[in-house]
Every structure is written in C-alpha cells, then in structure tokens.
C-alpha positions as CSV (number, residue, x, y, z in Angstrom):
1,M,-9.8,-13.6,33.0
2,P,-5.8,-13.1,32.9
3,Y,-3.6,-10.6,31.3
4,F,-1.2,-11.9,29.5
5,V,2.5,-10.3,28.3
6,Y,3.6,-11.5,25.1
7,R,7.0,-10.8,23.4
8,I,6.2,-10.3,19.4
9,S,9.1,-10.9,17.0
10,P,9.8,-9.1,13.9
11,E,8.7,-12.6,12.0
12,R,5.4,-12.8,14.3
13,K,6.5,-15.3,16.9
14,L,4.7,-15.0,20.3
15,T,6.6,-15.8,23.3
16,L,4.4,-15.7,26.7
17,I,6.5,-13.7,29.1
18,E,4.1,-13.5,32.3
19,T,0.7,-13.8,33.3
20,F,-1.4,-11.6,35.4
21,A,-4.6,-11.7,37.2
22,K,-4.6,-7.4,37.9
23,F,-4.7,-4.9,35.1
24,K,-2.3,-2.5,36.8
25,V,0.4,-5.1,37.8
26,A,0.5,-6.5,34.1
27,K,0.4,-2.8,32.7
28,D,3.5,-1.9,34.8
29,F,5.4,-5.0,34.1
30,A,4.7,-4.2,30.4
31,R,5.8,-0.9,30.5
32,S,9.0,-1.7,32.6
33,L,10.0,-3.9,29.6
34,R,9.3,-1.8,27.0
35,A,11.4,0.9,29.0
36,Q,14.2,-2.0,29.1
37,Q,14.5,-2.7,25.7
38,A,17.3,-1.9,23.6
39,N,16.8,1.1,20.5
40,D,17.9,-1.5,18.0
41,D,15.5,-4.5,19.6
42,R,12.8,-4.9,17.0
43,N,10.7,-6.8,19.4
44,V,7.4,-5.9,20.5
45,V,6.0,-6.1,24.1
46,R,2.2,-6.3,24.3
47,M,-0.6,-6.9,27.2
48,I,-3.7,-8.7,26.2
49,F,-6.8,-9.9,28.2
50,A,-8.0,-13.5,27.2
51,E,-9.6,-16.3,28.4
52,D,-6.3,-18.6,28.2
53,P,-3.1,-18.5,26.2
54,K,-4.4,-20.0,23.3
55,K,-7.0,-17.4,22.8
56,A,-4.6,-14.6,23.9
57,Q,-2.4,-15.5,20.7
58,L,-5.1,-16.0,18.5
59,L,-6.1,-12.1,19.3
60,L,-2.6,-11.2,18.8
61,S,-1.9,-13.0,15.4
62,D,-5.2,-12.0,14.3
63,K,-4.5,-9.0,11.5
64,R,-6.9,-5.9,12.3
65,T,-8.3,-4.0,9.7
66,A,-8.7,0.0,9.7
67,K,-12.2,1.3,10.1
68,A,-13.5,2.8,7.1
69,D,-14.1,6.9,7.1
70,G,-17.4,8.4,6.1
71,D,-20.6,8.1,7.0
72,D,-22.2,5.3,8.8
C-alpha cells in the first residue's frame, strides 16, 4: 500500500500533494513541506498509509474520539 501526503486547509479541504511507495521518502517529504511553511500558514501537512486516495481521504476526514481514561 502506498503513502499519501495531503495538505489540509482550515476548512478541512484535502489536497493530495504526492504519493510514495516507501515510508522514509514520504516522511522526509512531509517534514520538508512542514519546514517550508510560513508561520501564518494554517494548512496542515499529513502523511497517511492507505490502499488508495479515496480511503486515505476517508481516514483523514474521519473525526477521531479521545480514549476514555480509567479502568478497562
């Protein structure tokens, strides 16, 4: 499965930037994009591992809930 690098706007608009076959290359690319961002740029750069771009977008747009603290 490939790694996808997305730019996510404050309005939650997802833009696919690049697709990679190897984790390290994708990670380094995402880190370099984050380092190049201006301080006032509110876009977020995220990397995700998924079967295809459609599933990647579903995973990125899905709201995650916090784990409950306490005994299981």
